[in-house]
C-alpha positions in Angstrom: 0.0 0.0 0.0 1.2 3.5 -0.7 1.0 5.9 2.2 1.7 9.6 2.5 2.4 12.0 5.2 -0.1 12.9 8.0 -3.1 14.8 6.6 -2.3 18.5 6.6 -4.1 21.0 4.5 -2.3 21.7 1.3 -1.2 25.2 0.4 -1.1 27.1 -2.8 2.7 27.8 -2.7 4.0 28.9 -6.1 0.7 29.8 -7.6 0.3 33.5 -8.4 -1.8 35.5 -6.1 -4.0 36.4 -9.0 -5.2 32.7 -9.3 -8.9 32.4 -8.8 -10.9 29.3 -7.8 -14.6 29.7 -7.9 -17.7 27.7 -8.3 -18.2 26.3 -11.7 -21.3 27.7 -13.5 -23.0 26.7 -16.8 -21.2 29.4 -18.8 -17.8 27.9 -17.9 -18.7 24.5 -19.5 -17.1 25.2 -23.0 -13.8 26.1 -21.4 -14.1 23.1 -18.9 -14.6 20.8 -21.8 -11.7 22.2 -23.6 -9.5 21.4 -20.6 -11.1 17.9 -20.5 -10.3 17.1 -24.1 -6.7 18.2 -23.6 -6.3 16.4 -20.3 -8.0 12.9 -20.8 -8.3 10.3 -23.5 -11.8 9.6 -22.3 -13.1 13.1 -21.1 -16.3 13.6 -19.2 -19.1 14.8 -21.5 -21.1 18.1 -21.1 -24.1 16.3 -19.8 -22.1 14.9 -16.8 -20.9 18.3 -15.8 -24.4 19.7 -16.2 -25.8 17.0 -14.0 -23.1 17.7 -11.3 -24.2 21.4 -11.3 -27.7 20.4 -10.4 -26.9 18.0 -7.4 -27.2 19.5 -3.9 -24.4 17.2 -2.8 -21.9 18.1 -5.6 -19.5 20.9 -5.6 -17.7 21.9 -8.8 -15.0 24.4 -9.1 -13.1 26.1 -11.9 -9.5 27.5 -11.7 -8.3 30.5 -13.6 -4.8 32.0 -13.5 -6.3 35.5 -13.0 -9.5 37.3 -13.0 -11.2 37.2 -16.5 -8.8 34.6 -17.8 -9.8 31.3 -19.4 -10.4 28.2 -17.2 -7.2 26.1 -16.8 -8.4 23.6 -14.4 -11.5 22.2 -12.6 -12.6 19.8 -9.9 -15.7 18.0 -8.8 -16.4 16.6 -5.4 -19.4 15.0 -3.6 -20.1 15.6 0.1 -22.2 12.8 1.6 -22.5 12.5 5.3 -19.1 13.2 6.7 -17.1 12.1 3.7 -15.8 14.0 0.6 -15.4 12.0 -2.5 -13.1 13.6 -5.2 -14.8 12.5 -8.4 -12.7 14.4 -10.9 -9.8 16.9 -11.1 -7.9 18.3 -14.1 -5.3 21.1 -14.8 -4.7 21.9 -18.4 -1.4 20.2 -19.6 0.2 23.5 -20.5 -0.3 24.8 -16.9 0.9 21.7 -15.0 3.8 21.6 -12.7 3.2 25.1 -11.4 1.3 24.3 -8.3 -2.2 24.7 -9.7 -3.2 21.1 -8.9 -2.1 21.8 -5.3 -4.2 25.0 -5.2 -7.3 23.1 -6.4 -6.7 20.5 -3.7 -6.3 23.3 -1.1 -9.7 24.5 -2.0 -11.2 21.0 -1.7 -9.6 20.6 1.8 -11.1 24.0 2.6 -14.5 22.8 1.6 -14.0 19.5 3.5 -13.2 21.4 6.7 -16.2 23.7 6.2 -18.5 20.7 5.8 -16.9 19.0 8.9 -15.9 16.1 6.8 -13.9 13.3 8.4 -12.1 12.1 5.3 -11.5 12.5 1.6 -11.5 9.6 -0.8 -10.6 9.2 -4.4 -9.6 6.8 -7.1 -6.7 7.4 -9.4 -5.2 5.6 -12.3 -2.4 3.3 -11.4 -0.3 4.9 -14.2 -0.9 8.5 -13.1 2.4 9.0 -11.2 2.1 12.8 -10.9 -1.3 12.5 -9.2 -0.1 9.7 -7.0 2.8 11.9 -5.9 0.6 14.9 -5.2 -2.0 12.8 -3.2 0.7 11.1 -1.2 2.4 14.4 -0.4 -1.2 15.7 1.0 -1.5 12.7 3.3 -3.6 10.3 1.3 -2.9 6.6 1.7 -3.6 3.8 -0.7 -6.5 1.6 0.9 -7.4 -0.5 -2.0 -7.5 -1.4 -5.8 -10.4 -1.4 -8.3 -9.2 -3.8 -11.0 -10.1 -2.8 -14.5 -11.9 0.3 -13.1 -11.6 2.5 -16.2 -13.9 1.3 -18.9 -12.0 3.0 -21.7 -8.9 0.9 -21.4 -9.4 -1.4 -18.4 -6.8 0.2 -16.3 -6.9 -0.4 -12.5 -7.7 2.4 -10.1 -5.9 2.9 -6.8 -8.5 3.7 -4.0 -7.0 6.5 -1.8 -8.1 7.9 1.6 -7.2 10.9 3.6 -8.4 11.0 7.2 -8.6 14.6 8.3 -7.1 15.5 11.5 -8.5 17.9 14.2 -6.7 20.8 12.5 -8.6 20.1 9.3 -12.0 20.4 11.0 
């Protein structure tokens, strides 16, 4: 099992002060879908994002490098009872490696604290080394495997869990 450091809220170190993370809205979807198509071989379709925007338990965010700039990242979480489930996260490939993924995760940890969540869970492709490294650095631990989880290519998913400590509440 892969395990990370103790759960501590991530920071947005290295991200410009001008970066903006805000709730996703329907007018953002064209830009979100553009990031999707550049980020994934099997991107989420518009109707999935539209459905997430309607659910009371779903929180969707967009990331812009500055006010008025195009969307360069997005994330979708569900909050059910005392658990946050990270369903989806992406940063445009041209903007990766600059701390924007950590900035999105910091916002998700903030939402988890606000919601009094006890944990954050997620699935990640076994081959996604950059994401695994990020999640481990944030205190996530590997707690299981979902064989052939991804329908598009049959790749396994690693199930990860981050138990939030008292400082995160």
